[in-house]
N, C-alpha and C positions, 0 to 999 in steps of 0.2 A: 504494500500500500504506500503510495507516495506521501510526502510530507503535506502537500496541499490537501489531499483527501483526509488525512488525519485531522488537520485543522478544521476542515469543513464538518467532519463527523463530530468532533468535540463541540463545535459551536451549535450544531443542530441538537445534539443531546442535552447540552446545557440549557438551551432555549426550551426544549420540551420539558425538562425537569422543573424549570420555573413556571412554565405555563400550566403543567398538570399537577405539580406538587405545591405550588404557591411559595411564598418567600418566608413564611413564618407559621405561627400557630393558627389554628382555626380553619375556616372554610377555604378551599382552593379557589383559584381564579375561575376555573370551569364550573365548579359546583355552584357558584353564585349566578351562573347563566342558565341553570336548569329551567326548562320551559321555553327557552328562546330558540328561534330558527337559526340553524347554522349549516355551514358547509365544511365537511372534514376532508382535507387534502391528505392523501396517503403519501408516505415516503416514496421516493422514486428509487428504482433500482432493484434491490434484492428480492423482495417477495412478489412484486408485481411484474417483474420482467421488463420494466420500463426504463432501465438504465441505458446509457448511451453516451456518446461523446459530445452531443450537442446540448447546449443549455436549454432548460425548460422553465418557463415562468412558474413560480410557486402557486399561482391561482388558476392555472389552466384546468379545464374540465375534462379534456381527453388528450391522449397521447397515442399516436399510431392507431387510432380508431378505437381505443379502449378507454373506458372511464377511469379516472384517477382520483375521484372524489365521490362522496355521497352527501346528500342534503336532507335535512329533516329537523325534527325537534329534539334538542338535547334532553334526554329523559333521565339519565343516571350517570354518575361519575364515581369511579373507584380509583385506587392507585394503579391498578393493572389494566383497566379497560374503561371505555365509555359506551353508553347505549344511545343510539340515535334512532328515532322512530319516524317513518315516512309513510304517508298515505298517497297512493297513486291509483286512480281509477277504482276507488272503493276497496283497494287491497292495502292492508297495513303490513308494513315490513319493519322488523326490528333488526338493526345492525349493531352487533356487539363487536366493537373495534378495539383491539389491543393497543395500549398507549404507545408501545414501541413501533407500531405501524403508522403513526400519525406524524405528518410533516407540520401541519398547522390546522387550526380551527378558526374559521372566519365567521364573524357575526356582523350582520348589517342592521343599521338603525336608520329609519326614515327621518329626514330632517325637513322641517317645513321651510319652503323657500322664503327668503326675506323679501319683504315688500319695500319698494322705494318710498321714501317719505312723501306724504301728500302735501301739496301746496296749501297754505292756509286759505280759507274761503275769503274772498274779498268783501269788505264791508260796503254796504250800499247806503 
């Protein structure tokens, strides 16, 4: 394994440890998001066969025609895995995802567009 790969691997694992384990006592970062819609991006390479020499954006949804993420409601979080529940065409799917297979978990929040200030009404 090259030095660059070791550095990248350590950075990814460190990020995953903070993301999944939190920085201190109490609730983890992910546990506070239970009930929220999320997209879980899988690690590239080893288990998925998605490794290669070309860079892949971390938030891409497909690689070589294969899905590299799942979306749904974050239902449960443990130290070793997370549960994401998705409903599609009246079919409920539970995805039990081992934490070591996770590259990142994306949460989106809608933000109301800001309105330009209105000019004051002219006095008559």
